[in-house]
C-alpha angles and dihedrals in degrees: 000000000000123000109257093242093047090050091051094045092054091047091049090048090056096042097048091043095054094041095045090044091056090048092050095046098042103035121004093044092070091044092051093043091053092046096047091045089055090050093046091247131131116226107228127168118228107205096204088052092046092050096049091046091053092043091054092047091050095043091059092059100072089037098051107019111028094048092064127078112281092249089061100045101085091053091045092048091051090047092048093051091046092052098044095044092038095053087047093049101041093045089056088045089055097049107028120071111228092021089117128195094256088064092046090051089047087057093048093047090045090053093049091049094043094049093043093049091040092055094046091050091046090052094049094047095045090054090052097050 
């Protein structure tokens, strides 16, 4: 039988990867395509980098969320999502012309929502299995 934190981490990984994939495919892809086109760059995914980015995002979950009392985990999840996606968005805003603050804020808000919802879904599923 899987350790409870390992089980939750696996569930969380699946949940955020699916939800974030839908977000990227159905919304952010078009924003990024427009941005990259305006910068004369081609948007291209690099699978090893994608894998490492998501592995890092997922690894933070048991380390920073599951090790606090359950009543603090939702706030910790939201904070973690805000910080991760905020650092990403605001860094891009700092170095890429035309990557404006509204796009960076969209990333930060999305990370907050993704990690909050991901945590709640993870808790719900882990109680059922």
